[in-house]
Structures are given as structure tokens and as C-alpha cells.
N, C-alpha and C positions, 0 to 999 in steps of 0.2 A: 313320812307317809307310810302307809301300810303296804309292805313289799308283797304281801300275798295277793294284792290286786293287780300286780303287773303281769304282762304277758311273758310267757317263757321266751328266752332269748339265747341264741348261740353265743359262744365266746367271741367269734369273729363273723359278723354278718355282712362283710364287704370284702371284695376281692383284694388280695394283697397288692399294694401299689407297686408300680414300676418306677422306682425312685429316679433311675438314670434318665428315662425318657421325660419324666416330669421336669427334672431340673434343667433340661435344655430350654424350657420355656421361661426360665428365670434369668434376668440380667444380673449375673453374679458379680459384674464389675461395678454395680451400684454401691455408693458409699453406705457403710453399715453392714454389708454382706461379706466382709472379708473372711469370716470364719466359714461361711458357706462356700466361698470360692476356694479356700484352701482344701476343704474336704472334697470338693468336686475334682480339683486338680490331682488329688491323691486317689481318686476313684473310690473314696469312702462314702458311698451313697447314703447309708443309714445315718452316719454322723452328720452328713450335710443336711439331712432332713431335721435332725435334732437341732442343729445350729439355726436352721430357718425358723423353727418354732420359737427358739430363744429370741431370735431377732424380732419376731412379731410381738412377743410379749414385752419387749423393752423399747421398741422403736418410738421415735418422736418425729414431729413434723407433719404427721398425717392426722387430720382432725375429723372425727365422726360427729355426731350431733351432740346437743347439750346433755350433760349428765354422765356420759360414758367414761369420763376420766375421774369420777368420784363415786365409786361403788359404796353403797351403804346397805347392809343387811337389814331386812325387815321381817322379823319372825311372825308378824301378824299378817303377812301377805297371804291372800286367798289362793290356795293352790288347787282348788277343786277341779278346775278345768284341766290343769296340767296332770293331775292324778288320773283322770279319765284317759288322757292321751297315753300315759304310761301303760295303761291297760288296753291299748289299741282301740279306744273309742275315738274314731277319727271321722271328722266331718259328720257328726251325729249318727254314726253307724258303728255297731259292735263288730269289730274285725279281729277279735281276740283269737279266733281260730286260724288266722293267717291273712295277710293283706294280698288281695287280688288287685293288682294295679290297673287292670282293665275292667273292673267291675262297674256296674251302673245300676245299683239296687232300686233307684227311684225312677228310672227311665228318663232322667233329666241329664243331658250331657254336662250341664253346669256342675253337677255333683262330682263327676269324674275330673273335670278341670280343677275343681277346688281341692280334690285329693292330691293332685299333682302340684298345686301351687305351694303346699307345705306351710301355709300360714299358721297352722296348728303347732308346728315345731317351735315357733316363736313363743308360744305359751310355755313350752318347756324351758326355753331360754330365760324368760322372765322369772319363772319359778326358781330356777337355779340362781339367777342373779341376786334375788332377794333372800333366799334361804341357804344357799351353799350346799344343798342336798345333792350328792353325786348321783343319786338314782335318776335324776332328771337328765344328767349328762349321758348316762348309759342308755336311757330310753331314746334320747336324741340320736346317739350314734347308731343304735340298732335300727331305727326307722329310716334315717337318712342313708345309712350304709346299705341297707337292703334296697332302697330305691335306686341308688347309684348302680348297684350290681344288676338289678333287674330291668333297668331302663337305659340301655346304652344310647349314646348319641347316634342319630340316623345318618345316613350317607348324605352329607350336605350338598356335595357336588351334583349328585343325582337329582336331589330335590330342586335345586336351583335351576337345573336344566329343563325342568318341567314348566309348562305354562303356569302363570301365577295362580289361576283359580284351581287348577289341578293339584298343585303343591299345597295350597291352602286347605283343600278338602282332605288331603292326606294327614295334615297336622290335626285337623278337626276330629277325624276319626280316632286317632291314637290319643290325643290329648296331652301326652307326656312331654313332647317337645314342640308344642304349639308356640310360635314366637311370643305371643302375648303372655302365655304362661311362663315362659322363660324370664321375661322382664320382671313380672310380678314375683316369681320365685326368688330372684336375686335380691331385690330391694326389700321384700317383706319377710324373707326367711333366711336365705343363705348368709347374707351380709350381717344382719343383726345377730344371728346365732353364732357366727364367727366371733363377734365381740362378746356375746354373752358367755360363751364357754371357753374363751381363749386361755384363761388362767386356771382352768380346771385340770387337776392332775390326770383326769381321765381323757383329756384332749391330748392324745399321743402324737408323736411325729408321723406315724403311719396314717393316722386318720386325717391329720393336717394335709398330707400329700393327696390322700383320696379326695378330700373335700375340695381343695384348691384346684386339683386337676379337673374335677367336674365343673367348677366355676369358670375355669378357663375355656372349657368346651362351650359353656353357655355364652360366654362373651364372643367366642369365635363364631358361633351360630348367629348371634344377634348382629355381629358385624357384617355377615354375608347376607342375611335375610332380613329385610326391612319392609314393614308393611306401611309404605307411604300411601296414605289412604286415597289420594287422588288417582292412584294407579290401580287400585283394587276395588272394583265396583261392589257395593253392598258390604264392605268391611267397615266396621265402626271406626271412626277416626281416632278414638282413644288408644287403639292398638299400637300405632307407631310411637305414641307418646310413652306408654308404659314399657315398651321394648327399649326405647332410648334411655329411659330412666335406669333400667337395669344395667345397660352398657356403660352409662356414665358412672354409676357406683363402682363398677369394676375398674374403669380407667383411673378414676380419681383416688380411690382408696387402696388400690393394689398396683402402685407404680412399679413394683418389682418385676412384673411380667414384661417381657420384651416388647409386647404389642400394646402395652398400656397407654402410651402416649397417643397412638393411633386410635385406640378405643375412645379416649377422652375427646380428641379432636372431632372424630366422626359423630359421637353422641351429642356433643354440644352444638355441632353444625345442624344436626337433625332437630334438636330441641329449639334452636333459634328459628328454624323453618316452621316447625310445628306450632309454636306459639303465635306466629304471624298468620298461619294458615287456619288455625282452629278457633281463634278467639274473635268474637264479634266486636264491633265498636263499643257496645255498651258493657262489654266484659264477660259475656256468657260464652261458654264453650259451644261450638257450632251445632252439636246434637240437640241442644235446647232441652235437655233432660236434667233436672236438678241434681240427681245422684251422680251422673257422669260429669257434670260441671264440678262438683265437689272433689271427685276423684282426680280430675284433670288439674284442678287448682292445687291440690295436695302435691301432685307430681311435679308441676312446674315450680312451685314454691320450695319444695324439698331440694330440688337440684340447685336452685338459686342459693339456698342456704348452704348446701354442701360445697358448691363452687366457691362462694365467697370465704368460707372457712379455710379453704385450701389454695387460695390465690389463683383460681382459674377464672379467666376473664368471662364476664357475661355482659352483653350489650345493654345500654341504657333503654333501648326499646323493649328488650325482654323484661327488664325491671318494671317499666311503666305498665306493660300489659299484665304482668303478674299482679301488680297492685290493683288494676282494674278488676281482675278476676276475684280477688278477695273482697273488693268493694261490692261486687255483684252479690256475693254470698251475704254480705251485710244488708244489702238493700232488700233482699227477699225474705230475710229472717222475720219470723213472727214475734210480736212483742213479748210473748212469754218464753222466749229462748229456744224456740223450736224451728228447725229448718224444714221447709215443706218438701213434699215428694211429688213434684210435677213430672209427668210422663214416667219414664223408667227411673225410679228412685225409691229409697227407703227413708223413713222419717228419722231424723237425728235431733239431738238437743245438746246444749252446752253443759248439762249437769252430770251426765253419767260418766262412769269410768270408760265405757266404750261408746262410740257414736251410734252403733247399730248392733243388732243381735240376730242376724240371719242364721238359719239352721246350717247352711253351708256358705253360700255366696253372700258376702257383705262388703262394706266399704272400708272396714278397718285396716289400717296399715300399722301394725303394732311395733314398729321399729323406733318409736320416739319414746325414750325413757321419761322425759319430762312430762309427757301427756300422751296417753294412748287413745284419747278421744280425738279423731281426725278433725271434726268440725271445730272444736275448741282450739286445737293446735293451729289450724289454718288461720283463724282469727287472731290468736295471740302472736303468731309468727309474723303475720301481716302488720300488726301493731308495732312489733319490735323493729322489723326491717324497713318499714316505710314511715315510721314515726307517726302513727295514726292512733291517737287516743280514742277515737270513736270506735275503731275495731276492737280495742281492748274493752271498751264499755259493753259491747255486744257479747264478746267472749266471756266476760265475767258477770253478765246479766246485771250490769249497773253498779257493781261493787267497786270497780276501778275505771279509770279513763274518763272520757267526756261524752256526753250525749251527742249522737249524730245531729248535724245541723239540718239535714234534709228530712222531709217527712214523706208524703206520698210521692211516688216516683214512677216515671214512664221509662220502660226498657224496650223500645220499639224494635230493635234488632233481634232481641230474644223473643219478643212477642208476649211480654208480661207487663201489666199495669197494676201497681201496688198502691192501694188506698189505706192509709193509717191515720189514726187520731193522735198518735204519739209513740214513744218508746218505753213507756212504763209497762210493768207486767200486765196490768189490767186494760191497757189500751186496745182499741178495736183495729181490725186488719181485714182486708179482703184483697185477694190477687185475682186478676182477670186475665184470661188467656186469649190473646188475639194476635196471631202471628203465624210464621211458617211452622210447619209440622216438625221439622228437624233438618237433617242434611238433605236438601231437596233433590240433589242429583244422586243420592244413594238410598232411595226408598225409605228414608226416615226410620231406620230399624229400631231406634229407641224412642220413637214418637208414639203418641196416643191420639185417638180420634176425639180430641177434647176441645174442639173449636168453641170459643166463647164460654168456657167453663169458669166457675169461680170457686175459691177456697176461702173460708171465712173463719176468723178467730176473734175472741173477745173475753175479757175477764179471766185470763189465765188458762183458756182452753181452746182447742180447735173445735169449732161448732159445725161447720160443713166442710167436708174433706175430699181431697183427691184420693183415689183408691190405692195408689202404690202400684207395684209391678207383680208381686207374688211369685211368679215362676216364668220360665222362658220357653216352655213347651206345652202343647195341648190346648184343650178347650178353655181351661182356666186362663191361660195366657191371652187367648183371643178376647175373653170377656173383660179382663182387666184393662185391655187397650181400647175397649169399645166406648162409644158415645154414651150408652146407657149406664156405664160405670162412673160417669162424671156428672157434675152439677150443671147440666145444660139440657138441650132439647133434641129429641130424635123425631124423624119424620117417617111414618110408615114402618117403624121398627128398624130403620136403616141407620148405619153409621155415617157421620159427616164425612169421614174419610174411609173409603172402602178397603178392608183388609183382603189381601190375597192369601195370606197364611199367618203364622204366628209372628212373623217378622216384617214382611213386605206389605206395602200398600198398593192396591190396584189404582185407586184414585186418591188425590190429596186435596183436601179443602183449602181454598185460598181465602184467608182471613184478611180483612181490610179494616184499619182503624179510620173511623170517620171524624172523631173528636176526642181529645183528652184535655181536661182543664182541672186545675187544682188550686185550692186556697187553704187557709188555716181552718175554715169552717165548712167548706163544701168541696167535694170532688165530683166530676162528671166524666163518664167514659161512654163511648158509642162505637160499637164495632159490628161488622157483619161478615158472613162467609157465604160462599157459593157452592159448598160441598154437595148440596141437594139439587143443584141445577142439572145434575146428571140424570135425574128421574124423568120418566116419560112426560109428566107434567112438572116442569122445573119449579123449585121452591128456593126462596132466599130467606135466610135467617138473620135477623138484626136484633142485637141486644143492647139496650141502653140502661145504664146504672147511675143513679145519683146517690151520693153518700152525704147525709146530713150528720155532721160530727157533733157529739159522739152518740147519736141516737139510733139511726137506722139507715138501711139501704132500700131504695125502691128500684126494683128490677123489672124492666119492661121488655118482653120478647115479642117481636112481630115476625110472623111467618107469612110471606107473600106467595100466593099461588092462584091459579085459575080454576083448578078442579078440586075435587074432594081428597082429603088426606086425614090420617090419624096422627096427631101430634102428642108427644109425651114429654113432660117437663119433670126432671128428676132433682131431688135433694137428698144427699147422702150425709148422714150424721156420723160423728166419730164414735169410737168405742166408748162404752160407759154411759151413753145417753139413755135416759128414761123418756120414752116418747109417749105423749098423750094427745088426744084430739081435743082441741079447745072449743071453738065455736065454728059450726058449719064445717068448712074445709080447712080450718087453721089447725096447726100442730105446735105443741110446745115440746122442746127437747131440753131436759135438765141433766147436768153433768155432776159427778161426785163432788167437785169443788164448789158447787153452788152456782156456777155459770150456766147460762142457758140461752136459747134463741127461740123467738117466735117466728114462725113462717105463716104468713097471712095472705092468702090469695085474694084478689079483687075480682068482682063479677064472676062468682063461682057457680052461677045458676046452671050452666051447661057443662060443668066439670064432672069428671069421674075421678075417683081417687082410689089408689091401692097402696098398701104398705107391705114391706118385705122385711124379713130379718133372717139372714143366713139361708136363703132359699137356694136349692140346687136344681129345681125344675119349675120355672126357669132359674138360671143362675142370676141372683140379684141379692143385694144387701150384704156386701162383704167389703172388708178393707184389709190391706196387707202393709204392716209397718216395717216388716223385715222379710228378706227373701225366704221363700218356702214356708212362710207362716201367714195364715189368713185367719181373720176373726169375724164373726157375724156382727153386723151393725144394722141399725134401722135405716130404711130408705122409704121416701115418699115419692110416689109417681102420680102426677096429675095428667089427665088425658082429656083432649078435646078432639072430637070427630066433627069435621066441618065439610061444607061443599066448596070451600075455597081456602082462603088464608085463615089465620088465627092469631089471637093475641093472648099472652099470659102476662099478668101483672102480679107481682108478689112483693110484700113488705117483709124484710128481714130485720128483726129487732133483737139484738143481743141484750142480755140482762144479767144482773147479779141477784140471786136468791128469788126475788119476786118478779114475775113478768110485768112488763109495762102495760098500762092501760092505754093502748093505742088503737085508734080507729082510722080507716082509710076509705075514701069514697071517691068515685069519679066526679069530675066537674066538667063534663063535656067529653068529646072524643079524645082530646090530647092533654087533659089536665086532671090533677088529683089533689085532694085535700087530706092531709094527715093531721090528727089531733091527739095530743096527750093532755094530762091534767094541768099543764102549765103553759104550753105553747101550741101553736098550730102552724102548719106550713102549707103553702100553695105551690104546687109544682106543675109547670107547663112545659110541653115539648114543642119545639119549633123546627123549621126547615131552612133557616137563614133568611127568609123573606119576612116581611112584617106580619107578625102573628098577634091577633087580638084575642085575649083570653081573660074574660071577666073584666077586672079593673086594670089589667095590664096590656101594654103594647110593647113588643120587643122584636128584634130581628136576629136573635141568636139561635143556637141549637137547643138550649134549655134554659129555664128560669126557675129559681127557687126563692120564695119570699117567706120570711119568718114573721109571725105576728105574736104580740104579747097577749096576756089573758084578757085585756080589754079590747082586743081586736085591732090594735094600732100596729102599723108596719114597723118592725124592729130593724130588719136588715134584709138585703137581698143579694143574690148571686145570679149571674147569667153567663153562660158559656158562649164565647165567640160573638158577643153582642156589641153593636156600636150605638144602639138606640134602645132606651128603656123608659117608658112612661107609666106612671101610676095615677089613676084618677085624673088623667089629663096633665099631670105635673111631670115635667121632664126630670128624670133621675140621672140619665146618662144620654149624652149626645156627642158622639165622636165623629170627626171627619173621616178618620181611618178606622176600619174594622180591627178591633184588638180584643184580646181576651180580657175580660173584666174580672179582676180579683174581688175578694169580699169588699163590698161597699156598704158603709153605714148609711142608713136612710136619714 
């Protein structure tokens, strides 16, 4: 690397360590520490530190993760990020003039928290590991040593004596010793850097003592201060998990400390509690945000892996729940290898070196040598630990493993319903949001006002997208959480769940699933929410979607009200779309890979339409794939102004290269006919009682019949039906009401 680009550094940028005090924290009676013990007994403190460093370089019986015992230099390793860090380009900010550890140049506390998490130091560790360039070691020592000197541990006894919310705010203001930050700093920076630099000649005994002393303070802090989320109102549940992860790393990997066994016992007890407390029956982390589910899955799985490598007992219940968490990741994955960003989350995929690329806050935990992409690591590790070839299939995008046996899937506890035509790259996918907003007793801080929203993919591209989270402060934060930022409907410009500020909700929409039915050829979902019942004239929103595989989705939105309202239906397209107006109020979105989607509204006579692309007044037409990074995208807004309720009907038809020649027309108040060049479909909606619709009678919630070019009935599907007749002929007559899977006529 070019040494002229590095920041100036003093020879010693950390306080000289107190060897004697530090060594009282080490159990020198432990086997393997005989040389350390002899030096301590002779009061030869510097030699004891030298012996301790030698011990760590040669010790056996303690296992870190895969790959750490087999270092291989890689001269082609890309050191660009590490070189910037050597020049004090930290967390996307030029700090070459000196690091102000309390700075907040962007007005976003998350930036300061990330400065103190030190994940950027792991970039230096990886660069050293693969190149052997000692300049990275010196930069690491300079930055970390300065941080240790400038950020002493606070008075823990005083902090713990304060009421929980008071002490929490003290941590939040300073940022440097926030318990969550401590846990993350240990397992993403301190511990991996210890292993990265351990054999460097620049890793001297004095710096070993300086670093280990700080790590012991971290562990002591985490042992005393535990954010058990049920006791801390409005604290995100993932805090206690990540704090416990850091403490477990210290206890398991550094048993030489006198308190290590206690750290391990306490951390594993907390983790056993957390995995039972935080994970829903269908496997999703209780905050119901895809990004935080992935982070939590990583943490639980990481500790399971570390514990089993080192003979630390983990319960069978923990293993079963961890497997369910990985399976949830797999179930919501898009066919083209992309992990969606529901609520607070960033988009990830299984292809990149990294899972995400936020300017400061992101989900990467770069302490896995075998794979620094968290999403891919979670799926591959799940495959290895639970013998799940389907997880390996998704992790490798079909190159290895076995195709998952399930297709469309209901995740009712999480509140997501995933419709898919298959697992191949070009298959179709839609996720429907219908469930609780988040942790309902904690103001759902990572939730969005996204009731009944959809996210659609097909032919290797995301076609209609959830907006992501962008940032955690200010008006942009409010917009990214808003209903208008999602593919759903607003009433009078209001959110389905009313925000009190950037984090808290004043009201929470209650979403209810009315029906879910799935077959190989058709899916049907029906949900509603009462978020707009709070209005002076209450409004109920109901959305019904039928998926005719692999052709189209028909989306029916019904808004029920007594008086007049303005209703807006939004469709947000992903980055890269070329949007064009097709016929009347229809729009075509085409993507660079040739994929596209047709959005075709029905009964458009009284519709108004407006499009946006990166608008700031009003804020509209944006997506954020990574934290603090937003990009303009096309958004279509359909508006109906009525004297009562309203209905929106839209056909969503994905395509490859050429848009399909599809037409849709009403066939009465509750029926529709869709026609393409080869087939036609008759779709009727019901209410559970006998419904007569043209040539059909049925008692289900919905019916879809397919006809061949000659107009002959080819097959049909009915959701929750016990009776179906066509032209007087009984196609189905069941004594007991059951879901009817695909039935050939």
C-alpha cells in the first residue's frame, strides 16, 4: 500500500498498561500458563506479558470459526477499503485531521454508534490476514489504542444504581459504552482482530495487555448490565441478544480469565432465554423486520456453532428454534437469490462478497473467514449444522443441494404470506404483509405502516419493492416507514398505523387474515385491517389477491366507508425500471435484464393518476437498499375520490422481454375475466354462502376457472369451497367444508 496515504501516528497512542493489575484477572493456575505463573510469582510483569502472548500464539483446545487454523496469503485480495481506513477514512467520513470520538457529522446517532462499534477495524484485520502487510497492524493499533485511551469504561456501579430508562439514555448519548455497542464491538471487531493480528510481530505484549484489559472491561460491563427486553420498554429486543453474543465470545474463547466460566454460563443462560422469548412459532424474530431477523439468526447460529466447536452445552430446544430461524430466511427468499427488506431492513443477496453496503450501519459481521456475506453464511451454516440440503440450494442459488420441497407458504405469526411459482431463477414471487406490526407491547420500533402491502419479483428481478429503511432520524425516516412508501392504499393521506415520531406508533393497525389457500396452480389470500377505523368516518381496508401461476396476480382492494374520502393506491418499482404508460391508466416497467411488469387497473374511468421519480416535495419515489443510501425510483399513485367506499382492481403481469397481451374486464360486481392469446380465466369472489356467477355456483371465498382457446373448461380452483357447479354439473360436493386444491375438470 502507499504509505503516504496513511494518517500520521505517534509511536505509542495508547496508555502504558498496568501489567500487574491486569494479570490479577488471569487464572495463572490454568494448564498451559506455567511460564506466566512463574513470571508472576517472580514479580516479573513484563516477562509474564511476553509469556502470555506466547501462550496465545501456541495454545490448543480453543476453536474459533472455520478457516482460522489455516491461513493462506492472497496477494490479489482487494485492500481498497482497508487502505482508506489506514488514512482515517472511517464510517464514510474523512477523519485524517484527528478522530473526535463524540462527533456526529450527519446528525444521525447511528453514525456515532457505528464509529464506536469498530467493524471497520476488521477490514484492517482481513487485509493483514491475506497480505501480511504490517502497515495494517500498525493502523489497527493506532486507532484501537487511541479509542481505548480516550474512552475509559464508565462507572458501572453508578450506572446500574440509576433507573433503567435513565441509564439507557446515558448510554445512548455517549454511544461509546452503550451495551448493544459493546456486544457488537466484541464479536465483530475485538475478537476477530485478536485472531487476525495475533501472529504479527507488531502485536506486542504491551498491546496484548492493553487490548485484553479493555475486552475484560467489556465483559464485566455486559455481565452487570443486561438489556432484557421485557424489562426495558421501547428497547429493541435484539439488544439483549447481541450483548449476550459478545459476552459468550469472551467466556468461550478466553477461558484464561478468572471470570470466564461465569461469563459463559450467564451468556448461554441469557441466550437460551432470548431464543425462546424472541422467536415466533413460524421462526421469525419477534420484531417482524427482515433485517433484524437476519441479524438475530446470525447471532443465535454463530453462538450455536461456537459452542459446539468448544464443547459448551446447548439445548435441543435452542437447536430446533435456530433451525426454524434459518428456514424462515429460506422461506421468504426471492427466487433470484435476493433477501427482501420488509420493515426495517436492507436488501441482501447470496452472490456478493458482502451482504449489504450501507454507508455506516449495515448487517455485515465480518468475522467469518469462510464467508463474509452474512446471508450466505447463515444459509450454508444452517445446511451444515442441520443437514438441510434445501438450505444449501438457496445459499448457492441452485448450484448445490436440493430444491426445497415447499412452494408458497403461510407465515401467520410473522404476518407474511409468500406466493411463488417455484425456486428457479426466473420464477414468480409475491409476499403479502398481513399481521402484527412488530413487538406490540414495545411500540413496534422497527415496524412500518405497511398493512396489506405486497412485494413482487419475477424473471430474475424485483418488480414491485418494499422501500427499505434508509435512515433512523428525521423526516426521511418518517416517510420510509409510512404507508405511502409501500405497495398498498392510504385513506385521506393518512398512514394505516399512525406514527408519533421516527420510532413510535401512536396507533397500530390490526391486520386480520380471512383466508389463505395454495395449490400448484393457484394461490389465494384475503386480508383486512382496521387501521383507518380511527378516522371520524371509519374505513376498513380489505385486500384479496389471486395468483394464477405463472401468469398474473389479480389484486382487489375494497375500502368500506359511509362518507366521502380520498383513496390512494401506490405501486413502487425497483431501481433501474424504465416506466412507460401503456393504455389508458396502465403502466409498463421494464428492467435492464429484460424482465418487466404490467400494472393494469380495471374500471379506470374515475381514476386519477400521478407518477413520481425521486420527488422531495412531496417525498415520494425512493428506495433504500442500504443504510444511509437512497436512490430515486418510479412510483405510480392511483387516486379515487368518492362519497363513500371505493374499490381498486389491478392486474399485475410479470413478463420477460415482451409484455403479455392480456385484457381484463368485469363480469358483474364480483367477477372478472382475464384473457391472453392462449387461455382465459374466470375469477369470481364469494362470501362463503352460495354464490351464483354466470355458469358457476360455489360456496367458497373465491373461484378461478381456466378455459382453453376453444372456450372449454380446463381446470378450476376454489378457496374454502364445499360445493362447485358448472352449467348445472356438480364438480365438487363435499359434506364437510374443506380447502379444495387444484381439481382437473
